[in-house]
ZAMARGU-4260 file (C-alpha; in steps of 0.2 Angstrom, whole numbers, plus 5000, padded with zeros to 4 digits):
<rodrens>
0) 4782/4556/4408 | 4796/4567/4416 | 4812/4571/4409 | 4828/4561/4416 | 4829/4565/4434
5) 4838/4548/4441 | 4841/4530/4433 | 4844/4514/4438 | 4854/4500/4428 | 4847/4485/4428
10) 4857/4468/4420 | 4845/4457/4411 | 4847/4440/4406 | 4839/4424/4405 | 4838/4423/4424
15) 4832/4441/4426 | 4820/4444/4411 | 4809/4460/4406 | 4795/4451/4414 | 4803/4449/4430
20) 4807/4468/4430 | 4789/4472/4429 | 4783/4470/4447 | 4798/4479/4454 | 4793/4496/4444
25) 4781/4501/4458 | 4797/4501/4469 | 4809/4509/4456 | 4797/4523/4456 | 4794/4523/4476
30) 4813/4525/4478 | 4813/4541/4466 | 4820/4534/4449 | 4813/4542/4434 | 4820/4530/4420
35) 4827/4511/4421 | 4842/4510/4411 | 4843/4495/4403 | 4858/4482/4399 | 4857/4478/4379
40) 4841/4470/4374 | 4844/4464/4357 | 4848/4446/4353 | 4863/4440/4362 | 4872/4423/4360
45) 4863/4410/4369 | 4865/4411/4389 | 4872/4427/4388 | 4873/4436/4406 | 4877/4454/4399
50) 4870/4456/4381 | 4886/4464/4374 | 4888/4448/4362 | 4875/4453/4350 | 4872/4438/4336
55) 4856/4447/4328 | 4851/4466/4331 | 4837/4465/4321 | 4825/4456/4335 | 4822/4458/4354
60) 4830/4445/4364 | 4819/4430/4365 | 4829/4425/4380 | 4824/4440/4389 | 4804/4438/4384
65) 4807/4446/4367 | 4796/4462/4360 | 4782/4459/4369 | 4790/4457/4386 | 4798/4472/4381
70) 4780/4482/4378 | 4773/4475/4395 | 4790/4482/4405 | 4786/4499/4396 | 4768/4500/4400
75) 4771/4496/4418 | 4785/4511/4417 | 4771/4521/4408 | 4758/4519/4422 | 4773/4527/4435
80) 4777/4539/4422 | 4794/4532/4419 | 4805/4530/4405 | 4817/4517/4396 | 4836/4520/4392
85) 4843/4506/4382 | 4861/4502/4381 | 4866/4497/4362 | 4882/4489/4356 | 4887/4499/4340
90) 4904/4493/4339 | 4906/4474/4338 | 4894/4459/4336 | 4897/4441/4343 | 4906/4431/4330
95) 4911/4413/4330 | 4900/4398/4335 | 4884/4395/4325 | 4871/4408/4329 | 4877/4426/4319
100) 4868/4424/4302 | 4879/4438/4294 | 4895/4432/4302 | 4892/4414/4293 | 4887/4422/4278
105) 4903/4431/4277 | 4913/4415/4281 | 4902/4405/4266 | 4904/4419/4253 | 4919/4430/4257
110) 4921/4446/4250 | 4904/4441/4240 | 4893/4442/4254 | 4882/4455/4256 | 4888/4455/4275
115) 4907/4457/4269 | 4908/4475/4271 | 4898/4476/4288 | 4914/4468/4298 | 4930/4478/4300
120) 4940/4463/4288 | 4957/4469/4280 | 4954/4456/4265 | 4970/4463/4258 | 4981/4457/4271
125) 5000/4459/4270 | 5001/4439/4274 | 5001/4432/4256 | 4991/4415/4263 | 4977/4426/4269
130) 4974/4437/4253 | 4955/4436/4251 | 4954/4425/4267 | 4949/4427/4283 | 4958/4420/4299
135) 4946/4411/4310 | 4955/4407/4326 | 4944/4397/4334 | 4953/4380/4336 | 4956/4373/4352
140) 4976/4369/4347 | 4986/4370/4332 | 4978/4366/4315 | 4987/4351/4311 | 4985/4344/4328
145) 4966/4347/4327 | 4962/4340/4310 | 4973/4325/4313 | 4963/4322/4330 | 4947/4322/4318
150) 4938/4336/4328 | 4936/4345/4312 | 4920/4334/4304 | 4910/4340/4289 | 4892/4341/4292
155) 4878/4341/4281 | 4860/4350/4285 | 4846/4341/4277 | 4835/4353/4280 | 4842/4368/4271
160) 4854/4360/4260 | 4870/4366/4266 | 4887/4359/4270 | 4898/4364/4283 | 4913/4360/4295
165) 4911/4359/4313 | 4922/4362/4328 | 4915/4359/4344 | 4902/4374/4344 | 4910/4382/4328
170) 4899/4380/4312 | 4912/4385/4297 | 4899/4386/4280 | 4909/4377/4265 | 4906/4390/4251
175) 4893/4381/4238 | 4906/4382/4224 | 4916/4370/4233 | 4899/4358/4235 | 4905/4348/4218
180) 4917/4338/4224 | 4908/4332/4239 | 4893/4328/4228 | 4901/4317/4215 | 4909/4308/4230
185) 4892/4302/4234 | 4892/4292/4219 | 4876/4297/4218 | 4871/4300/4197 | 4857/4311/4203
190) 4868/4322/4211 | 4881/4324/4196 | 4870/4339/4188 | 4869/4346/4205 | 4889/4346/4207
195) 4891/4353/4190 | 4879/4368/4193 | 4887/4373/4212 | 4903/4372/4203 | 4898/4384/4188
200) 4893/4397/4202 | 4911/4401/4206 | 4913/4419/4198 | 4896/4421/4194 | 4889/4440/4200
205) 4874/4431/4207 | 4881/4417/4215 | 4874/4421/4232 | 4855/4421/4225 | 4858/4407/4213
210) 4866/4395/4228 | 4848/4398/4238 | 4839/4389/4225 | 4852/4375/4222 | 4853/4371/4242
215) 4835/4369/4240 | 4835/4358/4228 | 4850/4349/4235 | 4839/4346/4251 | 4824/4340/4240
220) 4836/4327/4232 | 4842/4321/4247 | 4825/4317/4260 | 4838/4307/4268 | 4855/4310/4270
225) 4862/4294/4266 | 4871/4298/4249 | 4878/4313/4259 | 4884/4303/4273 | 4893/4291/4261
230) 4901/4307/4253 | 4906/4313/4270 | 4915/4297/4273 | 4928/4302/4261 | 4934/4317/4272
235) 4936/4308/4289 | 4952/4312/4295 | 4956/4293/4302 | 4965/4290/4286 | 4979/4299/4277
240) 4969/4301/4262 | 4953/4306/4271 | 4963/4319/4281 | 4971/4325/4264 | 4954/4329/4256
245) 4947/4338/4271 | 4963/4349/4271 | 4962/4351/4253 | 4943/4356/4255 | 4946/4368/4269
250) 4961/4377/4259 | 4947/4381/4246 | 4936/4392/4258 | 4936/4409/4260 | 4943/4406/4279
255) 4958/4400/4285 | 4955/4388/4303 | 4967/4392/4315 | 4973/4390/4332 | 4965/4402/4344
260) 4983/4408/4349 | 4986/4414/4331 | 4976/4430/4334 | 4987/4440/4344 | 4999/4438/4328
265) 4989/4436/4313 | 4972/4442/4316 | 4966/4452/4299 | 4950/4458/4306 | 4947/4470/4321
270) 4940/4465/4337 | 4934/4472/4352 | 4949/4472/4362 | 4958/4456/4361 | 4941/4444/4361
275) 4941/4433/4346 | 4921/4430/4349 | 4918/4449/4347 | 4921/4455/4329 | 4921/4475/4326
280) 4908/4482/4315 | 4911/4497/4302 | 4897/4505/4309 | 4902/4522/4299 | 4895/4513/4282
285) 4877/4521/4280 | 4871/4504/4275 | 4878/4495/4292 | 4873/4509/4302 | 4855/4506/4297
290) 4855/4488/4298 | 4861/4487/4315 | 4851/4501/4320 | 4835/4497/4312 | 4827/4489/4326
295) 4831/4502/4340 | 4825/4514/4328 | 4808/4506/4327 | 4808/4504/4346 | 4810/4523/4348
300) 4799/4528/4335 | 4785/4516/4344 | 4789/4524/4361 | 4797/4511/4368 | 4813/4518/4370
305) 4816/4534/4379 | 4836/4537/4378 | 4851/4528/4372 | 4868/4523/4380 | 4881/4518/4368
310) 4893/4507/4372 | 4914/4508/4368 | 4911/4525/4358 | 4929/4523/4357 | 4930/4509/4348
315) 4922/4518/4332 | 4931/4522/4317 | 4923/4541/4318 | 4914/4543/4336 | 4909/4562/4333
320) 4902/4557/4316 | 4893/4541/4323 | 4885/4553/4336 | 4879/4567/4326 | 4871/4554/4314
325) 4862/4545/4327 | 4857/4562/4335 | 4850/4567/4317 | 4841/4549/4315 | 4832/4550/4333
330) 4827/4568/4332 | 4818/4562/4314 | 4809/4551/4323 | 4803/4561/4338 | 4789/4567/4329
335) 4782/4551/4326 | 4781/4546/4342 | 4765/4544/4353 | 4757/4558/4357 | 4760/4559/4376
340) 4779/4558/4373 | 4780/4574/4360 | 4792/4587/4366 | 4801/4577/4377 | 4820/4578/4376
345) 4829/4561/4370 | 4845/4559/4379 | 4860/4550/4372 | 4876/4545/4383 | 4892/4539/4378
350) 4902/4525/4387 | 4919/4535/4387 | 4934/4535/4398 | 4941/4553/4401 | 4960/4555/4405
355) 4965/4568/4417 | 4962/4586/4411 | 4952/4579/4396 | 4934/4584/4392 | 4921/4577/4380
360) 4920/4586/4364 | 4904/4599/4365 | 4899/4596/4346 | 4895/4576/4346 | 4876/4578/4349
365) 4877/4569/4366 | 4870/4573/4384 | 4888/4567/4390 | 4896/4552/4396 | 4890/4537/4408
370) 4899/4546/4422 | 4915/4536/4427 | 4924/4552/4428 | 4912/4556/4442 | 4917/4540/4451
375) 4935/4546/4450 | 4932/4563/4456 | 4924/4557/4472 | 4936/4543/4474 | 4950/4557/4473
380) 4939/4569/4485 | 4940/4553/4498 | 4959/4550/4498 | 4970/4559/4511 | 4987/4564/4502
385) 4994/4562/4520 | 4994/4542/4518 | 5002/4542/4500 | 5019/4540/4504 | 5018/4526/4517
390) 5006/4518/4508 | 5017/4518/4492 | 5033/4512/4503 | 5023/4498/4510 | 5018/4491/4493
395) 5036/4494/4485 | 5044/4486/4500 | 5033/4470/4501 | 5031/4468/4481 | 5048/4473/4475
400) 5039/4483/4461 | 5037/4502/4458 | 5025/4513/4468 | 5024/4523/4453 | 5008/4516/4443
405) 5014/4525/4428 | 5028/4512/4428 | 5016/4498/4428 | 5005/4507/4414 | 5021/4508/4401
410) 5027/4490/4405 | 5011/4484/4402 | 5007/4493/4386 | 5023/4485/4380 | 5017/4470/4384
415) 4998/4471/4376 | 5006/4478/4361 | 5018/4464/4358 | 5006/4450/4363 | 4988/4451/4362
420) 4987/4465/4350 | 5003/4462/4340 | 4993/4459/4325 | 4983/4474/4325 | 5001/4483/4327
425) 5007/4474/4313 | 4993/4479/4303 | 4993/4497/4306 | 5012/4497/4303 | 5011/4488/4287
430) 4998/4502/4283 | 5010/4517/4288 | 5024/4507/4277 | 5011/4510/4262 | 5009/4528/4266
435) 5028/4531/4266 | 5030/4521/4250 | 5020/4536/4243 | 5031/4550/4245 | 5049/4550/4238
440) 5054/4560/4255 | 5049/4544/4264 | 5051/4529/4253 | 5066/4523/4262 | 5058/4521/4278
445) 5057/4503/4284 | 5044/4493/4291 | 5055/4488/4306 | 5058/4507/4309 | 5040/4512/4308
450) 5035/4498/4318 | 5047/4502/4332 | 5042/4521/4332 | 5023/4517/4331 | 5025/4507/4346
455) 5033/4519/4358 | 5020/4533/4351 | 5006/4522/4358 | 5014/4515/4373 | 5016/4534/4380
460) 4998/4539/4373 | 4991/4548/4389 | 4971/4545/4384 | 4962/4532/4375 | 4961/4540/4359
465) 4961/4556/4349 | 4948/4561/4336 | 4957/4569/4321 | 4949/4568/4304 | 4946/4578/4288
470) 4949/4595/4297 | 4964/4588/4307 | 4965/4589/4327 | 4955/4599/4340 | 4967/4608/4350
475) 4964/4596/4365 | 4971/4582/4352 | 4986/4593/4348 | 4990/4593/4366 | 4989/4575/4369
480) 4999/4571/4353 | 5014/4583/4357 | 5013/4574/4376 | 5015/4558/4366 | 5027/4562/4354
485) 5038/4569/4367 | 5038/4554/4378 | 5043/4542/4363 | 5058/4553/4361 | 5064/4549/4378
490) 5064/4531/4375 | 5065/4527/4356 | 5083/4524/4350 | 5091/4541/4341 | 5090/4534/4324
495) 5071/4530/4322 | 5066/4547/4331 | 5064/4557/4314 | 5051/4544/4312 | 5040/4553/4325
500) 5038/4569/4314 | 5031/4558/4300 | 5019/4549/4311 | 5013/4564/4319 | 5009/4571/4300
505) 5001/4555/4294 | 4991/4553/4310 | 4981/4569/4311 | 4994/4583/4310 | 4990/4585/4294
510) 4970/4587/4290 | 4965/4573/4278 | 4957/4586/4268 | 4975/4593/4262 | 4979/4577/4255
515) 4976/4576/4237 | 4960/4565/4233 | 4961/4547/4227 | 4971/4532/4235 | 4983/4540/4245
520) 4969/4550/4254 | 4959/4534/4257 | 4975/4526/4263 | 4979/4539/4274 | 4960/4540/4281
525) 4962/4522/4284 | 4978/4521/4294 | 4972/4536/4303 | 4956/4527/4309 | 4966/4511/4314
530) 4977/4520/4324 | 4965/4528/4333 | 4955/4512/4335 | 4972/4503/4342 | 4976/4517/4355
535) 4958/4513/4364 | 4961/4493/4369 | 4980/4497/4371 | 4975/4508/4385 | 4960/4498/4391
540) 4971/4481/4389 | 4986/4490/4399 | 4978/4500/4412 | 4961/4491/4417 | 4966/4474/4413
545) 4985/4474/4419 | 4991/4486/4428 | 4976/4489/4440 | 4980/4471/4443 | 5001/4474/4446
550) 4999/4489/4458 | 4992/4488/4474 | 4998/4505/4483 | 4978/4506/4487 | 4965/4497/4477
555) 4952/4508/4479 | 4963/4520/4468 | 4962/4506/4455 | 4946/4506/4445 | 4937/4508/4428
560) 4939/4527/4422 | 4954/4530/4436 | 4970/4536/4435 | 4979/4527/4451 | 4995/4539/4447
565) 4983/4553/4455 | 4980/4547/4473 | 4970/4561/4480 | 4961/4577/4474 | 4958/4593/4483
570) 4940/4601/4486 | 4944/4616/4475 | 4947/4604/4460 | 4931/4594/4463 | 4923/4611/4463
575) 4930/4614/4446 | 4924/4599/4440 | 4908/4601/4445 | 4907/4619/4438 | 4914/4612/4421
580) 4901/4599/4420 | 4886/4612/4423 | 4892/4623/4409 | 4896/4609/4397 | 4885/4593/4402
585) 4872/4597/4415 | 4863/4581/4409 | 4880/4570/4411 | 4876/4553/4420 | 4884/4551/4437
590) 4889/4535/4444 | 4899/4527/4457 | 4893/4510/4453 | 4893/4500/4435 | 4892/4482/4431
595) 4911/4484/4425 | 4918/4492/4441 | 4931/4481/4450 | 4925/4485/4468 | 4909/4491/4473
600) 4904/4509/4478 | 4906/4505/4497 | 4920/4493/4495 | 4931/4509/4488 | 4925/4520/4500
605) 4929/4509/4515 | 4946/4505/4508 | 4949/4525/4506 | 4949/4526/4524 | 4967/4517/4524
610) 4972/4533/4516 | 4969/4542/4532 | 4975/4526/4544 | 4992/4521/4533 | 5003/4519/4547
615) 4989/4507/4557 | 4986/4497/4541 | 5005/4494/4538 | 5007/4490/4557 | 4991/4478/4553
620) 4999/4470/4538 | 5016/4467/4546 | 5007/4458/4559 | 4994/4448/4548 | 5009/4443/4537
625) 5018/4434/4553 | 5003/4425/4558 | 5000/4420/4540 | 5017/4412/4537 | 5012/4394/4541
630) 4999/4396/4527 | 5011/4399/4513 | 5017/4388/4502 | 5035/4387/4493 | 5036/4385/4476
635) 5054/4387/4467 | 5061/4394/4483 | 5048/4408/4482 | 5032/4409/4495 | 5015/4409/4487
640) 5006/4418/4487 | 5019/4432/4483 | 5020/4446/4496 | 5011/4457/4483 | 4998/4446/4479
645) 4995/4442/4498 | 4995/4461/4502 | 4981/4464/4488 | 4972/4449/4497 | 4971/4459/4513
650) 4965/4475/4505 | 4951/4466/4497 | 4946/4458/4512 | 4945/4474/4523 | 4935/4482/4508
655) 4923/4467/4505 | 4921/4460/4523 | 4902/4458/4524 | 4895/4469/4539 | 4887/4454/4547
660) 4901/4441/4544 | 4905/4433/4560 | 4924/4426/4558 | 4918/4410/4566 | 4902/4409/4555
665) 4909/4391/4544 | 4893/4393/4534 | 4894/4411/4529 | 4913/4411/4527 | 4911/4396/4514
670) 4899/4409/4504 | 4911/4421/4505 | 4925/4413/4500 | 4918/4406/4484 | 4915/4425/4480
675) 4933/4430/4485 | 4940/4413/4476 | 4934/4420/4460 | 4941/4437/4462 | 4957/4429/4464
680) 4958/4419/4449 | 4955/4435/4438 | 4967/4446/4449 | 4980/4433/4445 | 4977/4430/4427
685) 4974/4448/4423 | 4990/4453/4432 | 4999/4442/4419 | 5014/4441/4430 | 5012/4423/4439
690) 4999/4416/4429 | 4987/4421/4415 | 4972/4417/4405 | 4982/4411/4390 | 4993/4400/4400
695) 4988/4398/4418 | 5001/4393/4430 | 4991/4378/4440 | 5004/4376/4453 | 5003/4394/4459
700) 4985/4397/4458 | 4983/4380/4468 | 4994/4387/4481 | 4986/4405/4481 | 4968/4397/4482
705) 4974/4385/4497 | 4981/4400/4507 | 4964/4408/4503 | 4954/4394/4507 | 4965/4389/4523
710) 4965/4408/4530 | 4945/4409/4530 | 4942/4389/4535 | 4955/4383/4545 | 4956/4384/4564
715) 4975/4386/4564 | 4970/4403/4556 | 4957/4408/4566 | 4968/4421/4576 | 4971/4429/4558
720) 4955/4428/4553 | 4947/4437/4568 | 4961/4450/4568 | 4956/4454/4550 | 4937/4455/4552
725) 4942/4467/4567 | 4951/4478/4558 | 4938/4478/4544 | 4924/4483/4557 | 4936/4496/4564
730) 4936/4504/4548 | 4919/4502/4543 | 4911/4517/4550 | 4921/4530/4542 | 4919/4518/4526
735) 4901/4520/4528 | 4902/4539/4531 | 4911/4539/4514 | 4898/4530/4507 | 4885/4540/4511
740) 4894/4556/4506 | 4897/4550/4489 | 4880/4545/4488 | 4872/4562/4492 | 4886/4571/4481
745) 4880/4560/4465 | 4862/4563/4469 | 4865/4584/4472 | 4880/4590/4461 | 4877/4595/4442
750) 4871/4581/4431 | 4860/4564/4434 | 4860/4552/4446 | 4864/4532/4439 | 4860/4520/4452
755) 4866/4502/4449 | 4857/4489/4455 | 4854/4483/4472 | 4866/4497/4478 | 4854/4506/4486
760) 4859/4496/4500 | 4877/4494/4505 | 4888/4488/4490 | 4904/4479/4494 | 4904/4469/4478
765) 4920/4463/4468 | 4924/4463/4450 | 4912/4453/4439 | 4904/4441/4439 | 4904/4447/4457
770) 4894/4463/4455 | 4882/4456/4443 | 4874/4443/4458 | 4857/4441/4459 | 4849/4457/4469
775) 4838/4453/4484 | 4824/4465/4478 | 4810/4459/4492 | 4821/4463/4504 | 4823/4481/4497
780) 4805/4483/4495 | 4800/4477/4513 | 4813/4491/4519 | 4806/4503/4510 | 4789/4500/4516
785) 4794/4500/4534 | 4792/4517/4544 | 4810/4525/4545 | 4815/4531/4560 | 4831/4542/4558
790) 4839/4539/4574 | 4836/4520/4573 | 4842/4520/4554 | 4858/4527/4561 | 4859/4515/4575
795) 4856/4500/4563 | 4866/4506/4549 | 4874/4489/4546 | 4857/4484/4537 | 4859/4495/4523
800) 4842/4504/4525 | 4851/4521/4529 | 4859/4522/4512 | 4840/4518/4505 | 4831/4530/4514
805) 4845/4544/4510 | 4842/4540/4492 | 4824/4540/4491 | 4823/4556/4503 | 4835/4566/4492
810) 4827/4560/4477 | 4810/4565/4483 | 4818/4582/4485 | 4825/4581/4466 | 4807/4577/4460
815) 4800/4593/4471 | 4814/4604/4463 | 4818/4597/4447 | 4821/4614/4438 | 4834/4618/4450
820) 4843/4602/4450 | 4841/4602/4429 | 4846/4620/4427 | 4853/4627/4442 | 4868/4636/4446
825) 4883/4628/4455 | 4892/4638/4469 | 4906/4632/4480 | 4905/4637/4498 | 4919/4642/4509
830) 4922/4631/4526 | 4930/4640/4540 | 4936/4633/4557 | 4945/4618/4566 | 4940/4604/4552
835) 4936/4617/4537 | 4948/4603/4525 | 4937/4589/4532 | 4921/4597/4524 | 4915/4599/4506
840) 4900/4612/4504 | 4892/4619/4489 | 4877/4627/4484 | 4865/4623/4470 | 4852/4638/4466
845) 4839/4645/4454 | 4831/4662/4456 | 4827/4663/4475 | 4828/4645/4476 | 4843/4637/4487
850) 4850/4621/4492 | 4864/4619/4503 | 4874/4603/4503 | 4887/4598/4517 | 4896/4581/4517
855) 4912/4577/4528 | 4927/4570/4520 | 4944/4562/4527 | 4933/4562/4544 | 4940/4546/4551
860) 4948/4554/4565 | 4932/4562/4569 | 4923/4546/4573 | 4938/4541/4582 | 4929/4525/4591
865) 4912/4528/4586 | 4902/4513/4581 | 4891/4522/4569 | 4894/4533/4555 | 4888/4549/4563
870) 4901/4561/4569 | 4897/4566/4587 | 4892/4586/4584 | 4906/4590/4597 | 4919/4585/4588
875) 4915/4599/4574 | 4922/4611/4586 | 4920/4629/4577 | 4918/4623/4560 | 4906/4633/4550
880) 4900/4636/4532 | 4899/4652/4525 | 4882/4654/4516 | 4879/4663/4498 | 4875/4680/4503
885) 4857/4679/4497 | 4852/4669/4511 | 4866/4673/4524 | 4850/4678/4536 | 4838/4664/4532
890) 4832/4651/4543 | 4836/4635/4533 | 4826/4618/4534 | 4838/4603/4535 | 4831/4587/4526
895) 4840/4577/4539 | 4836/4590/4553 | 4825/4589/4568 | 4824/4608/4570 | 4825/4623/4557
900) 4844/4630/4557 | 4848/4649/4561 | 4865/4655/4553 | 4876/4667/4564 | 4884/4680/4555
905) 4879/4672/4539 | 4888/4656/4543 | 4880/4639/4548 | 4889/4628/4561 | 4894/4611/4557
910) 4889/4604/4575 | 4872/4611/4573 | 4870/4605/4554 | 4876/4587/4555 | 4868/4585/4573
915) 4856/4574/4568 | 4863/4564/4553 | 4880/4560/4544 | 4878/4572/4529 | 4864/4585/4526
920) 4854/4595/4513 | 4849/4612/4519 | 4833/4620/4508 | 4827/4638/4508 | 4813/4644/4496
925) 4810/4662/4493 | 4794/4663/4500 | 4801/4658/4518 | 4802/4675/4528 | 4821/4680/4532
930) 4825/4679/4551 | 4825/4696/4560
</rodrens>
């Protein structure tokens, strides 16, 4: 098996199992993929479509075919000398429901459960009603209402002798010491002794073990469940007495049942972001680390897994410590792998969002990130700064909102920290209050003051998180914190500003090793971890899940890992980022499409063209709004959709309009409409302005849905529909050129190209679930087996085969020159002439082996009225690329050129290099004879 050369991400679920992937392996190999990159494969919640809601990390998911199917897939990969990279979920597990045995055990036994320390639970809550209890916010409404409605019912499992409460799909086990009163209520003399023995478990050190035997005896004593059914009748909520008995019984449990709405304020355990059904794990504890990774380590040792991708590494208490521990454990397993795999490097990637100017630490023992930052870098390169002002003005005028994305972020951070994450913020503030009380210099600080200062600090945090620990902060973290402090001072009341210096010290400014050992250091370590675990979801919820749906200066700049405040980037900046990656993380993944993206890679590439044609777009929007006036509803004197939501919709249509969609094709329009309606609902609710997930605004959503439906389906909207379709097709060739350029950059810049399932054809997808739709692999296989004629591929570029051919052609070059791509230098090349600013050029070299990459950028005007993404050669004028000195006089072979390319004065003319294809990759090997 080769080292990682190119990966392809597959989303497994019961509709696409491991066995379904086996017949596709040969196609992936022909495409040029070295490793399949799998979504999580451990046992997830039944019916999971993504695998991140793991309920049992000790087994390969039987819905995917189980371990036997995994072995069949790996066997097929090995036949093609390919490997498997596995996505694992270290931060959280699925909770609630009835299928996570560890979670159910914690509900049953509370702090006595052997799994009580697996989950990140604050057992000593500041809420006196929750001391020693777990808040379980899974009820559909308020506890009293649900109880009175009879929606919490006691159940008896005769098979294993267990008692539990049931609320729809949620199972809440009763703690065995509370079984006694129910057994007595059965009036069955034979159960009286068992009742006493169950009650005697309370406080016993071996109660957990004894209960197993007692439940077995109870099951044997009740071969039919008639006595227990009689007992449970006393706990029916249809009488006041029954309701009170049920309430008192539930009060004796290790949990407190509550409405799902209480989680935002009262949660006393860490969730994944604000999702009640995903509970945070304390993987920093050695026993938790080993238990949650045991199956993964077994698969690695058996040679079934060849690399790991760590989901949401910033959710962990100590990402650096976790990654280093994981690397040590993995390295210790490599010698036990099958002989054919010995000596192979085992890559580990982390899903990490890097802020502007932020760099992944070099000492984590990982190969890099999953590549969101590369997706952002290419996007910046393809946006023209000339369009920013006009697009900003268009958005501000129509929406009435600020064109500064940072304003939206600050507002969104305030919102999430005082709503969905309010409980997490309160827990942290309470923890900091305990720290303050330990020092006579700060004991008079109040909870309110701490809460206010902490809120402003997190609101202004410029990155996802810092990584301070025993040794304090790194230099990068110090700069981040100073920036956050300075911004917080500008908005915090003068009386509260002195608190910031204390927060600075407590939250990493003072290294933990300088704090005396004991309770004080333990508390400081705890609040530091909680702070660093809170800034990450605060950023994600505010930026990705709120601000990106509130601002639409240009939607191609709103995606995961992007900073929409930065509209465009220069060639020099892109080169600098590539050089830094080649020096620090040459094996970093490079992605432009993921299972989490908000718009597909070619959707964004097409929308980026609007930055070059901003005046044209503004004029089209004005025209469309006039035509759409009859379609709008009136709600409370305002139009629906709002001008902002209407502008977002037009951008969505322009970016995602299928290349083969006729504006009069009713059947095809219906299918497209269904996709758009799912996007629209998510966009409206994530914005949290007119509607939200927690409080949907039915009237507004119906009006927006009707507007979209009428736009695509009504004859009265035909003129508008045809004009939008024409506009999408007008920018489609330039968008396709951007798509081909970003595709070539992903496969040739330093790093490992990562493809997302199906994106070897054009990807105009929308946010999930649209980006996780079933892939038509049969069509892609057929396309790859057809003879490829370069001119025909350009002429018929709309069918997507041109992109697939580009990928497989370049990946074949990567295979032939694997060392150059893995370890070669990166050299920016100078471009001269009429259109120098519209070309990116660089060389990759190793020894005397050279490759030169040429891609157009911001080239919409060069295409003009062209109907393909290929710029006519004459349009390049005298534009030329200055070659590296070592090959300045050498004949080059263009991968996409029909004839050899001869430099003149050490320069290659773009008219010559891009005469046959929209982009090019020029090759030189040292055995080639230089030209006289």
